[in-house]
PAZALUM-733359 format. One record per residue: x, y, z of N, C-alpha, C in turn; residue number from 1. Coordinates in nm, 4 decimals, padded with zeros to 6 digits. Example, Ala and Ser with C-alpha at 12.3 -4.5 7.8 and 13.67 -1.06 7.14 Angstrom:
<rs>
01.3190|-00.5690|00.7800|01.2300|-00.4500|00.7800|01.3200|-00.3300|00.7800|1
01.2850|-00.2250|00.7080|01.3670|-00.1060|00.7140|01.2900|00.0030|00.7870|2
</rs>
This chain:
<rs>
00.0847|-00.0810|-00.0183|00.0130|00.0076|00.0209|00.1042|00.1280|00.0041|1
00.1953|00.1385|00.0682|00.2730|00.2380|00.0844|00.3764|00.2551|-00.0461|2
00.3929|00.1937|-00.1352|00.4208|00.1933|-00.2499|00.3493|00.2057|-00.3509|3
00.2333|00.1525|-00.3595|00.1135|00.2409|-00.4203|00.1108|00.3891|-00.3580|4
00.1033|00.4358|-00.2794|00.0779|00.5700|-00.3066|00.1688|00.6185|-00.2900|5
00.3088|00.6013|-00.3080|00.4216|00.6684|-00.3120|00.4210|00.7103|-00.4721|6
00.3871|00.5919|-00.5530|00.3851|00.6214|-00.6582|00.2335|00.6917|-00.7202|7
00.1497|00.6857|-00.6669|00.0061|00.7904|-00.7049|00.0798|00.9458|-00.7030|8
00.1760|00.9552|-00.5585|00.1525|01.0815|-00.5625|00.3023|01.1282|-00.6429|9
00.3749|00.9985|-00.7109|00.5012|01.1036|-00.7989|00.4095|01.1215|-00.9300|10
00.3107|01.0324|-00.9517|00.2451|01.0436|-01.1046|00.1754|01.1736|-01.0823|11
00.1017|01.2125|-00.9556|00.0461|01.3149|-00.9718|00.0886|01.4642|-00.9692|12
00.2146|01.4773|-00.9110|00.3104|01.5721|-00.9163|00.3897|01.5963|-01.0584|13
00.4278|01.4623|-01.1530|00.4419|01.4919|-01.2816|00.3534|01.5382|-01.3448|14
00.2251|01.4796|-01.3462|00.0842|01.4947|-01.3985|00.0956|01.6996|-01.4167|15
00.1113|01.7401|-01.2689|00.0599|01.8613|-01.2436|00.1841|01.9771|-01.3365|16
00.3252|01.8875|-01.3057|00.4045|01.9818|-01.3814|00.3973|01.9915|-01.5494|17
00.3630|01.8810|-01.5840|00.3240|01.8633|-01.7012|00.1825|01.9898|-01.7814|18
00.1051|01.9450|-01.6877|-00.0186|02.0564|-01.7130|-00.0009|02.1905|-01.6823|19
00.1081|02.2554|-01.6083|00.1357|02.3348|-01.5732|00.2326|02.4440|-01.7112|20
00.2964|02.3401|-01.7411|00.3697|02.3481|-01.8533|00.3255|02.3992|-01.9949|21
00.1848|02.2807|-01.9966|00.1316|02.2888|-02.1127|00.0303|02.4524|-02.1191|22
-00.0320|02.4994|-02.0017|-00.0441|02.5724|-02.0144|00.0005|02.7432|-01.9964|23
00.1642|02.7067|-01.9470|00.2307|02.8198|-01.9978|00.2412|02.8108|-02.1646|24
00.2902|02.7271|-02.2070|00.2997|02.7077|-02.3772|00.1942|02.7920|-02.4522|25
00.0511|02.7860|-02.3781|-00.0373|02.8466|-02.4520|-00.0514|02.9473|-02.3901|26
00.0415|03.0644|-02.3505|00.0376|03.2273|-02.3049|-00.0154|03.2424|-02.1757|27
-00.1011|03.1053|-02.0951|-00.1642|03.1721|-02.0051|-00.0634|03.2481|-01.8819|28
-00.1155|03.3421|-01.8423|-00.0355|03.4078|-01.7301|-00.0217|03.3195|-01.6047|29
00.0935|03.3403|-01.5035|00.1109|03.2876|-01.3576|-00.0261|03.3181|-01.2655|30
-00.0794|03.4487|-01.3037|-00.1715|03.4891|-01.2217|-00.2950|03.3864|-01.2352|31
-00.3506|03.3794|-01.3301|-00.4617|03.2874|-01.4161|-00.4463|03.1918|-01.3533|32
-00.3272|03.1191|-01.3888|-00.2829|02.9281|-01.3511|-00.3105|02.9382|-01.2253|33
-00.2569|03.0362|-01.1275|-00.2668|02.9897|-00.9659|-00.3707|03.0480|-00.9267|34
-00.4621|03.1895|-00.9189|-00.5412|03.1977|-00.8786|-00.6779|03.2355|-00.9578|35
-00.6951|03.2090|-01.0885|-00.7983|03.1646|-01.1733|-00.8723|03.0646|-01.1525|36
-01.0193|03.1002|-01.1985|-01.1386|03.0129|-01.1654|-01.1134|02.8542|-01.2010|37
-00.9740|02.8090|-01.2613|-00.9736|02.6621|-01.2662|-00.8798|02.6103|-01.1718|38
-00.8653|02.7516|-01.0963|-00.7336|02.6594|-00.9663|-00.7776|02.6180|-00.8355|39
-00.7065|02.5306|-00.7949|-00.7615|02.4782|-00.6743|-00.6686|02.5344|-00.5560|40
-00.5961|02.6422|-00.5617|-00.5593|02.7295|-00.4425|-00.6947|02.7945|-00.3865|41
-00.7111|02.7661|-00.2679|-00.7877|02.8422|-00.2210|-00.8080|02.9965|-00.2311|42
-00.9188|03.0678|-00.2481|-00.9032|03.2181|-00.2651|-01.0248|03.3050|-00.1479|43
-01.0814|03.4280|-00.1720|-01.1404|03.4727|-00.0843|-01.2720|03.4519|-00.0776|44
-01.3072|03.3827|-00.2468|-01.4499|03.3374|-00.2813|-01.4614|03.2492|-00.2040|45
-01.3827|03.1692|-00.1937|-01.3995|03.0140|-00.1263|-01.4941|03.0547|00.0297|46
-01.3765|03.1916|00.0801|-01.4402|03.2054|00.2523|-01.5393|03.2441|00.1959|47
-01.5798|03.3307|00.1268|-01.7623|03.3846|00.1061|-01.8466|03.2660|00.0540|48
-01.8044|03.1884|-00.0272|-01.8791|03.0926|-00.0367|-01.8996|02.9850|00.0989|49
-01.8092|02.9579|00.1439|-01.8603|02.8930|00.3372|-01.9312|02.9396|00.3955|50
-01.9115|03.1232|00.4095|-02.0008|03.1752|00.5182|-02.1507|03.1857|00.4180|51
-02.1847|03.1928|00.2878|-02.3093|03.1701|00.2870|-02.3880|03.0606|00.2369|52
-02.2811|02.9665|00.2532|-02.3299|02.7851|00.2576|-02.4035|02.8130|00.4218|53
-02.3184|02.8503|00.5011|-02.3310|02.8591|00.6388|-02.4802|02.9027|00.6891|54
-02.5014|03.0340|00.5765|-02.6440|03.1523|00.6466|-02.7485|03.0550|00.5203|55
-02.7032|02.9613|00.4471|-02.8147|02.8942|00.3688|-02.8681|02.7819|00.4718|56
-02.7777|02.7251|00.5211|-02.7951|02.6130|00.5946|-02.9358|02.6612|00.6919|57
-02.8622|02.7652|00.7739|-02.9846|02.8228|00.8808|-03.1136|02.9619|00.8127|58
-03.1218|02.9173|00.7211|-03.2160|03.0049|00.6252|-03.2190|03.1386|00.5942|59
-03.0922|03.1774|00.6286|-03.0430|03.3280|00.5985|-03.0510|03.3917|00.4975|60
-03.0204|03.2718|00.3746|-02.9876|03.3543|00.2710|-02.9726|03.2480|00.1698|61
-02.9573|03.2678|-00.0098|-02.9833|03.1419|-00.0738|-02.8030|03.0898|-00.0655|62
-02.8272|02.9459|-00.1725|-02.7444|02.8621|-00.1652|-02.6413|02.9358|-00.2653|63
-02.5312|02.9390|-00.2396|-02.3992|02.9971|-00.3308|-02.4266|02.9269|-00.4679|64
-02.3692|03.0159|-00.5921|-02.3645|02.9362|-00.7082|-02.1927|02.9173|-00.6958|65
-02.1633|02.8189|-00.7287|-02.0533|02.7389|-00.7342|-01.9862|02.7661|-00.8634|66
-01.8485|02.7833|-00.9136|-01.8085|02.7455|-00.9927|-01.6914|02.6132|-01.0043|67
-01.6275|02.6385|-01.0557|-01.5665|02.4746|-01.1085|-01.5128|02.3828|-00.9481|68
-01.4749|02.4688|-00.8699|-01.4584|02.4043|-00.7542|-01.5201|02.4511|-00.6582|69
-01.5792|02.3520|-00.5360|-01.6633|02.4282|-00.4218|-01.5061|02.4122|-00.3257|70
-01.5742|02.5273|-00.2135|-01.4530|02.5217|-00.0702|-01.4184|02.3895|-00.0321|71
-01.5284|02.3232|-00.0007|-01.4855|02.1721|00.0482|-01.4015|02.0727|-00.0460|72
-01.4218|02.1448|-00.1846|-01.3532|02.0248|-00.2651|-01.1772|02.0558|-00.2703|73
-01.1483|02.1996|-00.2390|-01.0302|02.2217|-00.2262|-00.9719|02.1881|-00.0972|74
-01.0565|02.2205|00.0171|-01.0059|02.1817|00.1655|-00.9796|02.0251|00.1733|75
-01.0627|01.9441|00.0979|-01.0249|01.8174|00.0609|-00.8593|01.7616|-00.0480|76
-00.9020|01.8600|-00.0994|-00.7662|01.8234|-00.1801|-00.6651|01.8199|-00.1148|77
-00.6296|01.9589|-00.0217|-00.5017|02.0189|00.0310|-00.4680|01.9290|00.1571|78
-00.5941|01.9238|00.2252|-00.5601|01.8168|00.3532|-00.4986|01.6551|00.2808|79
-00.5600|01.6066|00.1574|-00.4835|01.4793|00.1355|-00.3511|01.5034|00.1266|80
-00.3055|01.6413|00.0333|-00.1700|01.6476|00.0160|-00.0763|01.6630|00.1216|81
-00.1260|01.7501|00.2333|-00.0557|01.7441|00.3488|-00.0098|01.6007|00.4106|82
-00.1368|01.5362|00.4179|-00.1350|01.4116|00.5110|-00.0587|01.3349|00.4034|83
-00.0367|01.3221|00.2594|00.0731|01.2730|00.2109|00.2017|01.2594|00.2459|84
00.2053|01.4223|00.2045|00.3509|01.4506|00.2243|00.4023|01.3981|00.4272|85
00.3152|01.4249|00.4970|00.3633|01.4132|00.6162|00.3759|01.2576|00.6477|86
00.2453|01.1537|00.6257|00.2731|01.0174|00.6559|00.3841|00.9592|00.5572|87
00.4131|00.9991|00.4249|00.4864|00.9901|00.3623|00.6169|01.0018|00.3572|88
00.6956|01.1334|00.4413|00.7908|01.1511|00.5047|00.8710|01.0494|00.6179|89
00.7721|01.0158|00.7056|00.7780|00.9630|00.8280|00.7474|00.8244|00.8029|90
00.6849|00.7970|00.6828|00.7255|00.6511|00.6447|00.8622|00.5948|00.5940|91
00.9071|00.6822|00.4970|01.0181|00.6629|00.4482|01.1313|00.6656|00.5530|92
01.1126|00.7105|00.6458|01.2068|00.7351|00.7613|01.2083|00.6080|00.8379|93
01.1189|00.5442|00.8730|01.0875|00.3803|00.9377|01.1612|00.3057|00.8051|94
01.1403|00.3501|00.7102|01.1554|00.2119|00.6283|01.3366|00.2146|00.5964|95
01.3934|00.3476|00.6038|01.5029|00.3901|00.5732|01.6011|00.4108|00.6718|96
01.5701|00.3654|00.7900|01.6684|00.4215|00.9423|01.7926|00.4687|00.9538|97
01.8658|00.3693|00.8457|02.0060|00.3938|00.8399|02.0251|00.5287|00.7767|98
01.9799|00.5453|00.6655|01.9801|00.6812|00.5660|01.9533|00.7679|00.6450|99
01.8220|00.7963|00.7137|01.7370|00.9314|00.7719|01.8782|00.9607|00.8948|100
01.9085|00.8407|00.9555|02.0041|00.8718|01.0992|02.1594|00.9146|01.0668|101
02.1464|00.9827|00.9151|02.2925|01.0032|00.8920|02.2509|01.1673|00.9050|102
02.1491|01.2156|00.8945|02.1128|01.3415|00.9449|02.0248|01.3868|01.0320|103
01.9536|01.3246|01.1139|01.8682|01.3299|01.2152|01.9076|01.2339|01.3161|104
01.9040|01.2415|01.4595|01.9066|01.1419|01.5602|01.8105|01.0545|01.5519|105
01.8605|00.9398|01.6479|01.7559|00.8005|01.6474|01.6351|00.8557|01.7032|106
01.6283|00.9263|01.7645|01.5061|00.9558|01.8756|01.4046|01.0233|01.7421|107
01.4155|01.0647|01.6656|01.3225|01.1101|01.5349|01.2611|00.9976|01.4955|108
01.2988|00.8817|01.4775|01.2612|00.7686|01.4274|01.1244|00.7361|01.5074|109
01.0975|00.7044|01.6544|01.0353|00.6944|01.7235|00.9272|00.7954|01.7297|110
00.9250|00.9812|01.6809|00.8607|01.0733|01.6266|00.8001|01.0294|01.5421|111
00.8576|00.9866|01.4393|00.7937|00.9450|01.3422|00.7062|00.8448|01.3343|112
00.7220|00.7517|01.4088|00.6222|00.6742|01.4198|00.5094|00.6766|01.4885|113
00.5211|00.7458|01.5555|00.4077|00.8248|01.6236|00.3205|00.8970|01.5591|114
00.4144|00.9670|01.4824|00.3397|01.0746|01.3558|00.2988|01.0298|01.2609|115
00.3278|00.9122|01.2307|00.3154|00.8257|01.1087|00.1649|00.7406|01.1202|116
00.1585|00.7055|01.2290|00.0529|00.5907|01.3064|-00.0562|00.6851|01.3504|117
-00.0865|00.8038|01.3873|-00.1743|00.8444|01.4876|-00.2279|00.9616|01.2990|118
-00.1465|00.9986|01.2662|-00.1669|01.0890|01.1264|-00.2473|01.0087|01.0465|119
-00.2104|00.8781|01.0304|-00.2379|00.8095|00.9047|-00.3868|00.7305|00.9355|120
-00.4303|00.7148|01.0419|-00.5410|00.6653|01.1317|-00.6351|00.7945|01.1122|121
-00.6237|00.8927|01.1821|-00.6949|01.0188|01.1866|-00.7607|01.1006|00.9961|122
-00.5984|01.0751|00.9262|-00.6547|01.0772|00.7890|-00.7520|01.0143|00.7233|123
-00.7423|00.8982|00.7968|-00.8348|00.7856|00.6953|-00.9736|00.7507|00.7426|124
-00.9898|00.8453|00.8935|-01.1058|00.8590|00.9634|-01.1553|01.0041|00.8905|125
-01.1032|01.0442|00.8928|-01.1472|01.1959|00.8252|-01.1950|01.1737|00.6638|126
-01.1598|01.1016|00.6235|-01.1757|01.0588|00.4622|-01.3141|01.0140|00.4478|127
-01.3993|00.9125|00.5614|-01.4872|00.8602|00.5471|-01.5846|00.9435|00.6384|128
-01.5382|01.0338|00.6936|-01.6225|01.1641|00.7577|-01.6949|01.2419|00.7249|129
-01.5828|01.3288|00.6345|-01.5752|01.4261|00.5989|-01.5872|01.4168|00.3987|130
-01.5218|01.3266|00.3503|-01.4989|01.3120|00.2161|-01.5816|01.2221|00.1576|131
-01.6532|01.1332|00.2082|-01.7488|01.0520|00.2075|-01.8903|01.1070|00.2261|132
-01.9055|01.2091|00.2742|-02.0307|01.2769|00.2694|-02.0733|01.3858|00.1579|133
-01.9386|01.4500|00.1648|-01.9248|01.5196|00.0255|-01.9480|01.4907|-00.1056|134
-01.8885|01.3618|-00.0958|-01.8276|01.3194|-00.2733|-01.9636|01.2052|-00.2638|135
-02.0392|01.1176|-00.1610|-02.1191|01.0452|-00.2088|-02.2709|01.0320|-00.1365|136
-02.2592|01.0475|-00.0213|-02.3909|01.0508|00.0608|-02.4432|01.1730|00.0667|137
-02.4292|01.2654|00.0140|-02.5262|01.4146|00.0106|-02.6404|01.3740|-00.0951|138
-02.7633|01.4165|-00.0510|-02.8849|01.3457|-00.1480|-02.8588|01.3616|-00.2930|139
-02.7673|01.4752|-00.3593|-02.7587|01.4828|-00.4806|-02.6431|01.3881|-00.5412|140
-02.6329|01.3307|-00.4603|-02.5008|01.2543|-00.4994|-02.5089|01.0606|-00.4356|141
-02.5946|01.0623|-00.3503|-02.6476|00.9330|-00.2988|-02.6892|00.8029|-00.3838|142
-02.6260|00.7158|-00.3697|-02.5375|00.6444|-00.3341|-02.4240|00.6528|-00.3590|143
-02.3641|00.6697|-00.4791|-02.2561|00.6979|-00.5150|-02.2074|00.7767|-00.5938|144
-02.1390|00.9175|-00.6540|-02.0997|00.9811|-00.7387|-02.0021|00.8939|-00.8458|145
-02.0789|00.9067|-00.9562|-02.0008|00.8150|-01.0535|-01.9020|00.8839|-01.1263|146
-01.9159|00.9970|-01.1140|-01.7959|01.0535|-01.1915|-01.6381|01.0263|-01.0821|147
-01.6449|00.9720|-01.0008|-01.5610|00.9649|-00.9342|-01.4898|00.8196|-00.9883|148
-01.5552|00.7386|-01.0539|-01.5311|00.6073|-01.1383|-01.5171|00.6014|-01.2986|149
-01.6141|00.7580|-01.3504|-01.6219|00.7101|-01.5008|-01.5493|00.8357|-01.5822|150
-01.5294|00.9153|-01.5029|-01.4490|01.0599|-01.4977|-01.5369|01.1467|-01.5733|151
-01.6806|01.1297|-01.5705|-01.7845|01.1970|-01.6516|-01.8659|01.2896|-01.5618|152
-01.9112|01.3505|-01.5990|-02.0373|01.4067|-01.4635|-02.1730|01.4685|-01.5660|153
-02.2773|01.4671|-01.5574|-02.3739|01.4619|-01.6422|-02.4462|01.6300|-01.6625|154
-02.4449|01.6780|-01.7856|-02.4535|01.7852|-01.7959|-02.5204|01.9096|-01.6975|155
-02.6750|01.8187|-01.6507|-02.7520|01.8855|-01.6307|-02.7375|01.8922|-01.4757|156
-02.6569|01.7735|-01.4293|-02.6169|01.8111|-01.2869|-02.5258|01.9352|-01.2327|157
-02.4210|01.9278|-01.3881|-02.3319|02.0513|-01.3969|-02.3917|02.1795|-01.3958|158
-02.4939|02.1623|-01.4801|-02.5593|02.3192|-01.4894|-02.6364|02.3875|-01.3570|159
-02.6664|02.2269|-01.2711|-02.7933|02.2890|-01.1625|-02.6641|02.3096|-01.0242|160
-02.5596|02.2558|-01.0628|-02.4590|02.2674|-00.9191|-02.3593|02.3164|-00.9313|161
-02.3041|02.3772|-01.0452|-02.2042|02.4624|-01.0747|-02.2652|02.5663|-01.2122|162
-02.3446|02.6147|-01.1569|-02.4265|02.7396|-01.2675|-02.3030|02.8033|-01.3156|163
-02.2188|02.8898|-01.2248|-02.1425|02.9704|-01.2880|-02.0247|02.9044|-01.3548|164
-01.9289|02.7891|-01.3511|-01.8971|02.7151|-01.4350|-01.9260|02.6876|-01.5361|165
-02.0455|02.6293|-01.5951|-02.1413|02.5904|-01.6857|-02.1362|02.7507|-01.7808|166
-02.1889|02.8371|-01.7166|-02.1765|02.9828|-01.7480|-02.0882|03.0353|-01.8361|167
-01.9559|03.0061|-01.7839|-01.8225|03.0466|-01.8336|-01.7851|02.9092|-01.9821|168
-01.8372|02.8243|-01.9469|-01.8114|02.7286|-02.0691|-01.8843|02.7616|-02.1875|169
-01.9844|02.7961|-02.1319|-02.0986|02.8529|-02.2752|-02.0665|02.9603|-02.3406|170
-01.9972|03.0477|-02.2639|-01.9857|03.1872|-02.3089|-01.8660|03.1534|-02.4288|171
-01.7356|03.0627|-02.3898|-01.6268|03.0564|-02.4767|-01.6495|02.9419|-02.5782|172
-01.7999|02.8534|-02.5499|-01.8214|02.7747|-02.6449|-01.7283|02.6462|-02.5792|173
-01.6694|02.6096|-02.5015|-01.6106|02.5020|-02.4281|-01.6626|02.4119|-02.4136|174
-01.7884|02.4057|-02.3508|-01.8504|02.3134|-02.3189|-01.8750|02.1965|-02.4348|175
-01.8873|02.2647|-02.5299|-01.9281|02.1637|-02.6555|-01.8040|02.0440|-02.6717|176
-01.6771|02.0827|-02.6568|-01.5365|02.0172|-02.6628|-01.5246|01.9315|-02.5473|177
-01.5990|01.9417|-02.4450|-01.5935|01.8758|-02.2829|-01.6885|01.7872|-02.3385|178
-01.8150|01.7580|-02.4156|-01.9169|01.6613|-02.4083|-01.8276|01.5525|-02.4735|179
-01.9051|01.4085|-02.3900|-01.8864|01.2849|-02.4329|-01.9625|01.2063|-02.4415|180
-01.9875|01.1094|-02.5227|-02.1227|01.0125|-02.5463|-02.1165|00.9204|-02.4089|181
-02.2188|00.9219|-02.3579|-02.2308|00.8328|-02.2299|-02.2104|00.7302|-02.2144|182
-02.1603|00.6585|-02.1241|-02.1090|00.5145|-02.1029|-02.2723|00.3967|-02.1610|183
-02.2472|00.3245|-02.1730|-02.3859|00.2113|-02.1689|-02.4301|00.1765|-02.0633|184
-02.5411|00.1607|-02.0346|-02.6168|00.1188|-01.9164|-02.5421|00.0056|-01.8497|185
-02.5231|-00.1177|-01.9155|-02.4236|-00.2173|-01.8653|-02.3284|-00.1622|-01.8154|186
-02.2464|-00.1029|-01.9089|-02.1244|-00.0028|-01.7953|-02.1208|00.0347|-01.6885|187
-02.2096|00.1214|-01.6681|-02.2478|00.1997|-01.5592|-02.3083|00.0815|-01.4446|188
-02.3608|00.0144|-01.4662|-02.4028|-00.0769|-01.3773|-02.2430|-00.1558|-01.3306|189
-02.1708|-00.2076|-01.4179|-02.0739|-00.2728|-01.3865|-01.9745|-00.1850|-01.2752|190
-01.9632|-00.0924|-01.3745|-01.8976|00.0300|-01.2533|-01.9129|00.0639|-01.1383|191
-02.0681|00.0516|-01.1171|-02.1287|00.0742|-00.9860|-02.0848|-00.0163|-00.8759|192
-02.1182|-00.1361|-00.9646|-02.1290|-00.2679|-00.8559|-02.0018|-00.2634|-00.7931|193
-01.8725|-00.2759|-00.9299|-01.7029|-00.2574|-00.8458|-01.6909|-00.1517|-00.7853|194
-01.7253|-00.0595|-00.7708|-01.7202|00.0597|-00.6993|-01.7571|00.0424|-00.5596|195
-01.8821|00.0133|-00.5658|-01.9444|-00.0296|-00.4081|-01.8532|-00.1202|-00.3748|196
-01.8058|-00.2246|-00.4059|-01.7403|-00.3120|-00.3819|-01.6227|-00.2537|-00.3006|197
-01.5597|-00.2097|-00.3675|-01.4430|-00.1280|-00.3049|-01.4481|-00.0441|-00.2196|198
-01.5551|00.0403|-00.2120|-01.6131|00.1275|-00.0997|-01.6570|00.0138|00.0161|199
-01.6736|-00.0524|-00.0038|-01.7299|-00.1666|00.1169|-01.5883|-00.2060|00.1533|200
-01.5190|-00.2458|00.0914|-01.4033|-00.3393|00.1477|-01.3362|-00.1732|00.2208|201
-01.3299|-00.0763|00.1652|-01.2383|00.0227|00.2442|-01.3431|00.0701|00.3955|202
-01.4232|00.0799|00.3919|-01.5131|00.0668|00.5236|-01.4460|-00.0422|00.6079|203
-01.4827|-00.1615|00.5676|-01.4185|-00.2838|00.6468|-01.3158|-00.2816|00.6678|204
-01.2144|-00.1941|00.5975|-01.0788|-00.1999|00.7013|-01.0399|-00.0888|00.7550|205
-01.1094|00.0064|00.7557|-01.1238|00.1020|00.8438|-01.2089|00.0770|00.9857|206
-01.2837|-00.0265|00.9534|-01.3576|-00.0366|01.1076|-01.2292|-00.1614|01.1390|207
-01.1451|-00.2366|01.0948|-01.0522|-00.3248|01.1399|-00.9303|-00.2498|01.1848|208
-00.8926|-00.1165|01.1272|-00.7823|-00.0441|01.1678|-00.8264|00.0142|01.3385|209
-00.9797|00.0557|01.3098|-01.0135|00.1529|01.4420|-01.0381|00.0112|01.5807|210
-01.0650|-00.0885|01.5074|-01.0645|-00.1877|01.6462|-00.8919|-00.1967|01.6692|211
-00.8067|-00.2251|01.5954|-00.6683|-00.2884|01.6014|-00.6278|-00.1663|01.7503|212
-00.6722|-00.0388|01.6606|-00.6106|00.0656|01.7699|-00.6649|00.1217|01.9099|213
-00.7739|00.0729|01.8759|-00.8769|00.0586|02.0424|-00.8122|-00.0401|02.1150|214
-00.7946|-00.1571|02.0797|-00.6799|-00.2749|02.1550|-00.5961|-00.2491|02.2327|215
-00.4893|-00.1735|02.1435|-00.3877|-00.1129|02.1932|-00.3991|-00.0243|02.3187|216
</rs>
């Protein structure tokens, strides 16, 4: 699992670098890349959307009209990045103690073990409590957000839940280039069943981890 996680992190970083390089070759400014509507970097708009969402929850305002990314998606993404860096580094320290002890004291290995175990358990629990709710258990997504396993999203859903993003795509006619043929019903059912099986397995693994941690 550690090797798979490290490979995924490397692939993600390389993919991000290649994407940045392509955008720069197209002449896009750094300010637009980092702080534009397609960026995952948090902005003041996210803070405003968070406040507006809280007001909507208690009936004091209307639901905010989101762009491409919502504030909770950005938070989810960056918390995952932080967890991967910290858990990954502490894990490497335990995998290669002799290498790391050339630059740090042996006591740091004990610190790394505590950080690795506690943060990994916390991050996994957070994943199921926060991420699974927003991604799959909300009424408009339950029981499964199929875009997570198909890479596609229904255009009607996009226009309803990301109205400003859809309007921006309409204004530049970019939405035409994004349209794809819907998967067949058979493929969707197979994908749904496979994803449900994987998510169920993940929940069972979380239960085993929590039980083992409480036993200690």
